[in-house]
C-alpha positions in Angstrom: -156.5 -86.8 -28.9 -154.0 -84.4 -27.2 -155.5 -83.0 -23.9 -154.4 -81.7 -20.5 -155.2 -82.4 -17.2 -155.0 -79.8 -14.7 -152.9 -79.6 -11.7 -152.7 -83.6 -11.5 -152.6 -85.2 -8.1 -151.1 -88.4 -8.1 -152.9 -91.3 -6.2 -150.9 -94.4 -6.7 -147.6 -94.8 -8.6 -147.8 -98.7 -10.0 -143.8 -98.3 -11.1 -141.2 -95.1 -12.7 -143.3 -95.0 -15.8 -146.3 -95.6 -14.8 -149.1 -93.1 -12.5 -152.2 -92.5 -12.2 -154.0 -89.0 -11.2 -156.7 -86.7 -11.1 -157.3 -83.3 -11.7 -157.7 -82.2 -8.1 -160.7 -79.6 -9.7 -162.7 -82.9 -10.3 -162.3 -84.5 -6.9 -164.6 -83.3 -4.4 -164.2 -83.4 -0.1 -166.9 -86.3 0.6 -164.8 -88.4 -2.0 -161.3 -88.6 -0.4 -160.0 -90.1 2.6 -158.8 -88.7 5.7 -155.4 -88.1 3.4 -157.0 -86.6 0.3 -157.0 -89.5 -2.0 -159.7 -90.9 -4.2 -161.6 -93.6 -1.6 -164.5 -95.9 -3.2 -168.6 -94.4 -3.4 -171.1 -96.4 -3.9 -172.3 -95.4 -6.8 -169.6 -93.7 -8.2 -166.7 -95.1 -10.6 -164.2 -92.4 -10.9 -163.3 -91.4 -13.9 -161.8 -88.8 -13.0 -158.7 -90.6 -12.2 -156.7 -91.4 -14.9 -153.8 -93.8 -15.9 -150.4 -91.5 -17.4 -147.6 -92.8 -19.1 -144.1 -90.8 -18.7 -141.9 -90.1 -21.5 -138.9 -92.2 -21.9 -136.6 -89.7 -21.8 -138.2 -89.0 -18.4 -135.7 -88.4 -15.6 -136.1 -90.4 -12.5 -138.6 -89.5 -10.5 -140.2 -90.7 -7.0 -144.0 -90.3 -7.0 -145.8 -91.3 -4.4 -149.2 -91.1 -3.5 -150.4 -87.3 -2.6 -147.7 -86.7 -4.5 -148.6 -82.7 -7.2 -147.3 -83.4 -10.8 -148.5 -79.5 -11.6 -150.1 -79.7 -15.2 -149.5 -82.5 -18.1 -150.1 -82.4 -21.2 -149.7 -86.0 -23.4 -152.3 -87.8 -26.0 -154.7 -90.6 -24.8 -154.6 -93.7 -26.0 -155.5 -97.3 -24.5 -153.8 -100.0 -23.4 -154.7 -103.5 -21.6 -158.1 -102.6 -21.6 -157.3 -99.2 -19.6 -157.7 -95.0 -21.2 -154.3 -94.1 -20.7 -152.8 -90.6 -21.4 -149.0 -90.9 -23.0 -146.7 -87.8 -21.4 -145.3 -86.1 -25.1 -142.7 -83.3 -22.1 -141.5 -84.7 -19.6 -142.1 -83.5 -15.7 -139.2 -81.5 -14.5 -138.4 -83.3 -10.8 -137.7 -79.5 -9.4 -141.4 -78.9 -9.6 -143.1 -82.1 -8.0 -144.3 -80.7 -4.2 -144.2 -84.0 -2.1 -146.9 -85.1 0.1 -147.4 -84.6 3.2 -146.9 -88.2 5.4 -149.5 -89.9 6.1 -151.3 -90.1 9.1 -150.4 -92.4 12.1 -151.9 -94.9 13.6 -153.5 -94.1 16.7 -152.5 -95.6 19.8 -154.0 -98.8 20.8 -156.2 -98.8 23.7 -157.2 -101.4 26.2 -159.2 -104.1 25.9 -158.9 -107.6 23.9 -156.7 -107.2 20.5 -157.4 -108.9 17.5 -156.5 -108.3 13.9 -156.9 -109.5 10.6 -153.8 -108.9 7.8 -153.1 -110.4 4.1 -149.5 -110.9 3.7 -149.9 -111.4 -0.1 -148.3 -114.7 -0.7 -146.4 -115.2 1.9 -143.6 -118.3 1.3 -140.8 -119.4 2.9 -138.4 -118.7 -0.4 -139.2 -114.7 0.3 -136.3 -112.6 1.1 -135.9 -112.1 5.2 -136.8 -108.5 4.3 -140.9 -109.6 3.5 -140.9 -111.3 7.2 -138.9 -108.5 8.5 -141.5 -106.0 7.3 -144.3 -107.6 8.0 -143.2 -108.6 11.3 -142.2 -105.1 12.0 -145.8 -104.4 11.5 -147.0 -106.6 13.3 -145.3 -105.3 16.3 -145.0 -101.8 16.0 -148.2 -100.6 13.9 -150.4 -103.0 15.1 -149.1 -103.1 18.9 -148.9 -107.1 18.7 -152.7 -108.1 18.8 -153.7 -111.1 20.5 -154.9 -113.0 18.0 -153.8 -112.3 14.2 -156.0 -113.7 11.8 -153.4 -113.7 8.9 -154.4 -114.7 4.8 -152.4 -115.5 2.0 -150.3 -117.4 3.6 -148.1 -120.1 0.7 -146.7 -123.9 1.0 -142.5 -124.0 2.2 -141.7 -123.8 -1.7 -143.6 -121.5 -2.5 -145.5 -121.4 -6.6 -143.1 -124.4 -7.3 -146.0 -127.3 -7.9 -145.0 -129.8 -5.7 -146.9 -132.5 -3.1 -145.6 -130.0 0.0 -149.0 -128.1 1.1 -147.3 -128.0 4.7 -146.2 -124.4 5.5 -144.1 -124.9 9.0 -140.9 -123.3 7.7 -143.3 -120.6 6.4 -144.9 -119.4 9.6 -142.0 -120.5 12.1 -139.6 -117.4 9.3 -142.4 -114.7 10.7 -142.2 -116.6 14.5 -138.8 -115.8 14.2 -139.0 -112.4 12.5 -141.3 -111.0 15.2 -139.3 -112.5 17.7 -136.0 -110.3 16.1 -138.8 -107.2 16.4 -139.3 -107.8 20.0 -142.6 -109.1 19.4 -144.1 -111.8 22.0 -144.1 -115.5 21.2 -147.4 -116.8 19.5 -148.4 -119.6 19.1 -149.4 -121.1 15.1 -153.2 -122.3 15.0 -153.6 -123.6 11.4 -154.2 -126.2 9.1 -152.7 -127.5 5.7 -154.9 -128.4 2.5 -155.7 -132.2 2.5 -154.6 -131.6 -1.2 -152.5 -129.7 -3.4 -153.5 -127.1 -5.7 -157.2 -126.9 -4.8 -157.6 -123.8 -2.6 -157.0 -121.6 -5.5 -154.6 -118.7 -5.4 -151.0 -118.9 -7.2 -150.7 -122.3 -8.8 -148.3 -124.7 -6.5 -148.7 -122.2 -3.8 -151.3 -123.5 -1.6 -152.5 -120.5 -0.3 -154.6 -120.8 3.2 -155.7 -119.3 6.2 -154.2 -118.8 9.4 -153.8 -117.6 13.3 -151.3 -116.6 16.1 -152.4 -116.3 19.3 -150.7 -114.3 21.6 -148.3 -116.5 24.3 -149.5 -115.0 27.3 -153.3 -113.8 26.8 -156.3 -115.6 28.4 -156.9 -117.1 24.5 -157.5 -121.0 25.1 -158.3 -122.3 21.5 -160.6 -125.1 21.6 -162.0 -126.6 18.0 -160.4 -126.0 14.4 -161.9 -127.0 11.5 -161.1 -125.7 7.4 -164.9 -125.6 6.7 -166.1 -127.0 3.3 -163.1 -129.2 2.8 -165.6 -132.6 3.2 -165.2 -135.0 -0.2 -167.5 -132.5 -2.1 -164.6 -129.8 -2.1 -163.5 -130.6 -5.9 -167.2 -130.8 -7.5 -167.3 -127.2 -8.9 -171.0 -126.0 -8.9 -171.3 -128.3 -5.4 -169.2 -126.7 -3.1 -168.7 -122.2 -3.5 -165.4 -122.8 -2.1 -164.0 -125.2 -5.2 -160.6 -124.1 -5.3 -160.9 -121.5 -3.3 -159.2 -120.8 0.3 -161.6 -122.6 3.0 -162.8 -120.4 5.7 -160.6 -121.8 9.4 -163.0 -121.8 12.1 -161.7 -121.6 15.7 -163.4 -122.0 18.8 -161.8 -120.2 21.8 -162.2 -119.3 24.7 -161.3 -115.5 26.4 -161.2 -114.3 29.7 -163.5 -117.7 30.6 -165.7 -116.2 27.4 -166.2 -118.4 25.1 -165.9 -117.2 20.9 -166.4 -118.3 17.5 -163.7 -116.6 14.5 -164.1 -118.1 11.0 -160.8 -116.3 9.1 -161.9 -115.8 5.8 -160.7 -115.3 1.6 -163.5 -115.1 -0.8 -162.7 -115.9 -4.4 -161.3 -113.1 -6.3 -162.4 -110.8 -8.9 -159.6 -112.0 -11.5 -161.4 -112.9 -14.7 -164.8 -109.5 -14.4 -164.8 -107.8 -17.0 -163.3 -104.5 -17.0 -164.9 -100.9 -17.4 -163.7 -100.1 -20.5 -163.5 -103.4 -21.9 -164.9 -104.4 -24.7 -167.9 -105.8 -23.8 -171.1 -103.0 -23.6 -171.9 -103.7 -20.6 -169.8 -105.4 -17.9 -170.2 -107.9 -15.9 -168.4 -108.7 -12.7 -168.3 -112.3 -13.5 -166.9 -113.3 -9.8 -169.7 -111.7 -7.8 -172.3 -114.5 -7.6 -169.5 -116.7 -6.5 -169.0 -114.9 -3.5 -172.5 -114.5 -3.0 -172.4 -117.8 -2.7 -169.9 -118.2 -0.3 -171.1 -116.1 1.8 -174.5 -117.5 2.5 -172.5 -120.3 2.5 -170.9 -119.2 5.4 -174.5 -117.9 7.5 -175.9 -120.7 7.0 -173.4 -122.7 8.2 -172.8 -120.4 10.8 -176.8 -120.4 11.5 -176.7 -124.5 12.0 -174.3 -125.1 14.7 -174.7 -121.9 16.5 -178.1 -120.2 16.1 -179.9 -121.7 19.4 -177.6 -120.3 21.5 -174.7 -118.4 19.6 -171.4 -117.4 21.7 -169.6 -114.1 20.5 -168.9 -114.4 16.6 -166.2 -112.9 14.7 -165.7 -113.4 11.0 -162.5 -111.2 9.6 -160.2 -112.1 6.7 -160.5 -111.1 2.9 -164.2 -110.8 1.7 -162.6 -108.8 -1.4 -165.5 -107.1 -2.0 -166.6 -103.6 -0.4 -169.4 -103.7 2.6 -172.7 -102.2 0.4 -171.7 -104.7 -2.5 -174.6 -107.4 -3.0 -172.3 -110.0 -3.0 -172.0 -110.1 1.2 -175.7 -108.4 2.0 -175.7 -112.1 3.5 -173.2 -111.3 6.2 -176.2 -109.1 7.8 -179.2 -110.3 6.5 -179.5 -113.7 8.4 -180.1 -114.7 12.2 -176.8 -114.3 14.1 -177.3 -110.8 14.1 -174.0 -109.8 12.1 -172.7 -106.7 11.8 -170.4 -105.3 9.0 -167.7 -102.8 11.4 -166.3 -99.6 9.4 -163.6 -97.7 11.1 -164.9 -95.8 14.2 -162.6 -92.5 13.0 -165.0 -92.8 10.1 -165.9 -93.6 6.4 -162.7 -91.6 5.0 -160.4 -93.6 7.0 -162.4 -97.2 6.1 -160.1 -98.6 3.7 -157.1 -101.3 3.0 -156.4 -101.4 -0.4 -156.2 -99.8 -3.1 -156.1 -100.7 -6.9 -155.3 -98.3 -9.6 -155.2 -95.1 -7.4 -159.1 -96.2 -5.8 -158.9 -97.1 -2.2 -161.5 -99.5 -1.3 -162.7 -101.7 2.3 -162.3 -105.2 1.4 -160.7 -106.4 4.2 -163.8 -106.7 6.9 -164.5 -107.8 10.8 -168.1 -108.7 11.3 -169.0 -109.4 14.7 -172.8 -110.7 15.7 -174.0 -113.9 17.8 -173.8 -112.6 21.8 -171.4 -110.0 20.8 -172.9 -106.4 19.5 -171.5 -103.0 18.6 -171.7 -101.8 22.2 -169.0 -104.5 23.3 -166.8 -102.8 20.3 -164.3 -100.0 22.0 -162.9 -98.9 18.7 -162.1 -100.6 14.7 -158.8 -99.6 13.6 -158.6 -99.8 9.4 -154.2 -99.2 9.8 -153.5 -97.7 6.6 -149.9 -98.9 6.4 -149.4 -100.4 2.9 -151.8 -99.2 0.5 -150.6 -95.1 0.1 -147.3 -95.9 -0.3 -145.2 -96.1 -2.7 -142.9 -99.5 -1.2 -145.4 -101.9 0.3 -145.3 -104.6 2.9 -148.1 -105.8 1.5 -151.1 -105.1 -0.9 -153.6 -105.0 2.1 -153.4 -102.6 5.3 -154.4 -104.7 8.1 -157.7 -104.5 10.2 -157.6 -104.1 14.6 -161.1 -104.5 16.5 -160.2 -104.1 19.8 -163.2 -105.0 23.0 -163.4 -104.4 26.3 
């Protein structure tokens, strides 16, 4: 069927041949970010977003998210579990209306600043530009937080399937890059996996969670532990973190006040049935695993700290949105845990973009003796999701406490 997409807005640019678009008239203001791009809405699956393939004869064009493409025509087809429109005529580069620059991050406020950032499979074999890009975001837009929780830090030989599990070289390169960007010194707080290839992620990468604690901040690091990394770690069906990243727990004292931080990276949605797959009623098969992980985390924290809880912060890549049933256990326990949206509003609360839709899958949760009234601000920094050239596939999130 030959169709038209009127007044097409580019909502994501995957490469020079594939663009995700939506007809602007089909997008409602309540469905958009502050910069005018689709954001996840509970109960809405966004059929307005359509994958578009540019013609083979298309002259080179730069399509950043937010670019206005005019009216598009083409033939509906299907590829790799998605409907797609194959355009039947080229787009004139002169007809494009480039987007305004995304809103600049707000200036930081005074207080204890704690951030989470998924570094997207960072390893020592990555080109220097990757380390430079991440370091510049940490020092520049994040303004060198006092504590930084990183996810997706790989071992020293990356995806080579070897017995190497250490990440000292990877982290040393990142620390050096932060210094080269005129950033402060950071103390590395990390534990290597006990055995190779037991934590999921890219084969051989031995992915793990890490903390960086800024030197000179009044932060004393106590016990550090990889949770659920016991003798049953290799038993599927027994350990909810089987073949998944182990949460990294750290007890800290900040200005004399005890804290417990838990850096998490819950299991991904890889393997879920797609919306337009052959399944009549698609099932998110990974949901049960993430819910089991959430339940195990809450139960562990309650058993350790339930009687006289310190300030508790859970942060990292949860791989699901706040309203998902998989994450409900975090707000159902006895510790008073609360998932925090961006202080500026829900239309700022997103950390990743997939097929043109922005979602908050990285979160900061506070509880125990720490309540939302102790929070000065929480900010989802739009540094990557709305950019064609990305340093990471996640936006960082920064929490400021008074």
